[in-house]
C-alpha positions as CSV (number, residue, x, y, z in Angstrom):
1,X,91.1,-41.9,41.4
2,X,92.3,-41.8,45.0
3,X,95.3,-42.6,47.1
4,X,93.1,-45.4,48.8
5,X,92.1,-46.9,45.4
6,X,95.9,-46.9,44.3
7,X,96.6,-48.6,47.6
8,X,94.0,-51.2,46.9
9,X,95.4,-51.8,43.6
10,X,98.8,-52.5,45.1
11,X,97.2,-54.9,47.6
12,X,95.4,-56.6,44.6
13,X,98.8,-56.9,42.7
14,X,100.3,-58.5,45.7
15,X,97.4,-61.1,45.8
16,X,97.8,-61.7,42.1
17,X,101.5,-62.5,42.4
18,X,101.0,-64.6,45.5
19,X,102.9,-62.4,47.8
20,X,101.9,-62.1,51.4
21,X,104.2,-59.0,52.3
22,X,106.5,-56.9,50.5
23,X,109.1,-54.2,50.8
24,X,107.2,-51.1,49.4
25,X,109.2,-48.3,47.8
26,X,107.1,-45.3,47.1
27,X,108.7,-42.4,45.0
28,X,106.9,-39.1,44.9
29,X,103.3,-39.9,44.6
30,X,104.2,-43.4,45.3
31,X,105.0,-42.2,48.9
32,X,101.4,-41.0,49.3
33,X,100.2,-44.5,48.0
34,X,102.5,-46.2,50.4
35,X,101.1,-44.3,53.4
36,X,97.5,-45.1,52.2
37,X,98.6,-48.7,52.0
38,X,99.6,-48.8,55.7
39,X,96.2,-47.2,56.6
40,X,94.4,-49.9,54.6
41,X,96.5,-53.0,54.3
42,X,99.2,-52.9,57.0
43,X,99.7,-56.6,57.1
44,X,100.9,-56.6,53.5
45,X,104.1,-54.5,54.4
46,X,107.4,-55.9,55.3
47,X,109.3,-52.5,55.2
48,X,109.0,-49.1,53.5
49,X,111.1,-46.9,51.5
50,X,109.8,-43.4,51.3
51,X,111.7,-41.7,48.4
52,X,111.3,-38.0,47.7
53,X,107.9,-37.5,49.0
54,X,106.1,-35.8,51.9
55,X,103.4,-36.5,54.5
56,X,101.4,-33.4,54.4
57,X,98.3,-32.6,52.2
58,X,98.5,-30.0,49.4
59,X,98.1,-26.4,50.4
60,X,95.5,-24.4,48.7
61,X,98.1,-23.0,46.3
62,X,99.3,-26.5,45.4
63,X,95.7,-27.7,44.9
64,X,95.2,-24.8,42.5
65,X,98.3,-25.7,40.5
66,X,97.1,-29.3,40.3
67,X,93.9,-28.0,38.7
68,X,95.8,-25.8,36.4
69,X,98.1,-28.8,35.3
70,X,95.0,-30.9,34.8
71,X,93.4,-28.3,32.5
72,X,96.6,-28.2,30.5
73,X,96.6,-32.1,30.1
74,X,93.0,-32.0,29.0
75,X,93.6,-29.5,26.3
76,X,97.1,-30.2,25.3
77,X,97.9,-33.7,26.1
78,X,100.5,-35.3,28.3
79,X,103.6,-33.7,26.6
80,X,102.6,-30.3,28.1
81,X,103.0,-31.6,31.6
82,X,106.4,-32.8,30.8
83,X,107.4,-29.3,29.7
84,X,105.8,-27.8,32.8
85,X,107.3,-30.2,35.3
86,X,110.7,-31.3,34.0
87,X,112.8,-28.3,35.4
88,X,111.6,-29.2,39.0
89,X,111.9,-32.9,38.5
90,X,115.8,-33.0,38.3
91,X,118.6,-31.4,40.1
92,X,120.9,-28.8,38.6
93,X,123.7,-31.4,38.2
94,X,121.5,-33.6,36.0
95,X,120.4,-30.6,34.1
96,X,123.8,-29.6,33.2
97,X,125.4,-32.9,32.6
98,X,122.8,-35.6,32.0
99,X,120.6,-34.5,29.0
100,X,119.8,-38.4,28.4
101,X,118.1,-38.5,31.8
102,X,115.9,-35.5,31.0
103,X,115.0,-37.0,27.5
104,X,114.1,-40.4,29.1
105,X,111.8,-38.6,31.7
106,X,110.1,-36.5,29.0
107,X,109.5,-39.6,26.9
108,X,108.2,-41.5,30.0
109,X,105.8,-38.7,30.9
110,X,104.5,-38.3,27.3
111,X,103.6,-41.9,27.1
112,X,101.0,-41.7,29.9
113,X,97.4,-41.5,29.0
114,X,95.8,-38.0,29.6
115,X,92.9,-39.6,31.5
116,X,95.3,-41.3,33.9
117,X,97.4,-38.1,34.6
118,X,94.3,-36.0,35.1
119,X,93.1,-38.6,37.5
120,X,96.4,-38.8,39.3
121,X,96.4,-35.0,39.7
122,X,92.9,-35.0,41.3
123,X,94.0,-37.8,43.6
124,X,97.2,-35.8,44.6
125,X,95.1,-32.6,45.1
126,X,92.6,-34.5,47.3
127,X,94.9,-36.7,49.3
128,X,94.8,-36.6,53.2
129,X,97.4,-35.6,55.5
130,X,99.5,-38.6,56.5
131,X,101.5,-37.3,59.4
132,X,99.4,-39.3,61.9
133,X,99.7,-42.4,59.7
134,X,103.5,-42.0,59.9
135,X,103.4,-42.2,63.6
136,X,101.7,-45.6,63.6
137,X,104.2,-47.3,61.3
138,X,105.9,-50.2,63.0
139,X,108.0,-51.8,60.1
140,X,111.6,-50.8,59.3
141,X,111.7,-47.6,57.1
142,X,114.2,-45.9,54.8
143,X,113.8,-42.3,53.7
144,X,115.6,-41.3,50.6
145,X,116.0,-37.8,49.2
146,X,117.8,-36.1,46.5
147,X,120.1,-33.3,47.7
148,X,118.8,-30.9,45.2
149,X,115.2,-31.9,45.2
150,X,112.9,-28.7,45.0
151,X,109.7,-30.4,44.9
152,X,110.1,-32.4,48.1
153,X,113.2,-31.0,49.6
154,X,115.2,-32.4,52.4
155,X,113.3,-30.7,55.1
156,X,110.2,-32.9,54.1
157,X,112.4,-36.0,54.2
158,X,113.6,-35.0,57.7
159,X,110.0,-34.4,58.7
160,X,109.1,-38.0,57.7
161,X,112.1,-39.5,59.5
162,X,111.3,-37.5,62.6
163,X,107.6,-38.6,62.6
164,X,108.3,-42.1,62.3
165,X,108.4,-44.1,65.7
166,X,111.4,-46.0,67.0
167,X,109.9,-49.2,65.8
168,X,110.6,-48.1,62.3
169,X,114.3,-48.1,62.9
170,X,114.3,-45.2,60.4
171,X,117.4,-44.3,58.2
172,X,117.7,-41.3,56.2
173,X,119.9,-41.3,53.1
174,X,120.5,-38.0,51.0
175,X,121.7,-38.6,47.4
176,X,124.1,-36.1,46.4
177,X,123.8,-34.5,43.0
178,X,120.2,-35.6,42.4
179,X,117.0,-33.9,42.4
180,X,113.3,-35.5,42.7
181,X,114.2,-38.7,40.9
182,X,117.5,-39.9,42.3
183,X,116.7,-43.5,41.0
184,X,117.2,-42.0,37.5
185,X,119.8,-39.2,38.2
186,X,122.2,-41.3,40.5
187,X,121.1,-44.8,40.0
188,X,124.2,-46.5,41.5
189,X,124.1,-44.4,44.7
190,X,120.4,-45.0,45.1
191,X,120.8,-48.7,44.6
192,X,123.5,-48.8,47.1
193,X,121.3,-47.1,49.7
194,X,118.5,-49.6,49.0
195,X,120.9,-52.7,49.1
196,X,122.3,-51.5,52.4
197,X,118.7,-51.2,53.9
198,X,117.5,-54.4,52.5
199,X,120.5,-56.2,54.0
200,X,119.2,-55.2,57.5
201,X,115.8,-56.8,57.1
């Protein structure tokens, strides 16, 4: 498992679907995959949406946390990671008012295979720093972040927006009342931001 392998899988899917290029939206880990896709297959990208992600590599502390989570999954299955991660995944508004979103996230996380989650955690731990990659992006780019995201906060989104060159014609959208998964927490607001961006292409 690696971000490069995931990126190659995305390119293979585009081949299978007969799509020459696509607007690629990467949420969280998907943002790291999107950056790897640009390094490996830039000709396949029409535009980017970086949603609640960051460009830097993991700190040593974060790498240790990934290993702890992987060990938990190996011994207790994927439901344990849902319990460990859910609080940070959603914003305070969602926790207080949208229990159905939390239940849907818990179910989604619990359905994943243990091997896949462990592999993903290892790929997250070992991913490269992508700040230089951002500086080379030459397609239109939208950066979305939940106002209450504690995993990849607004400062990370701003850092991405500031690193992108003028050729990316970058737009930054902050989704109020959302945490790390605004597409689930505030779907209408997130869809509106996406629609406005797509209309410019």
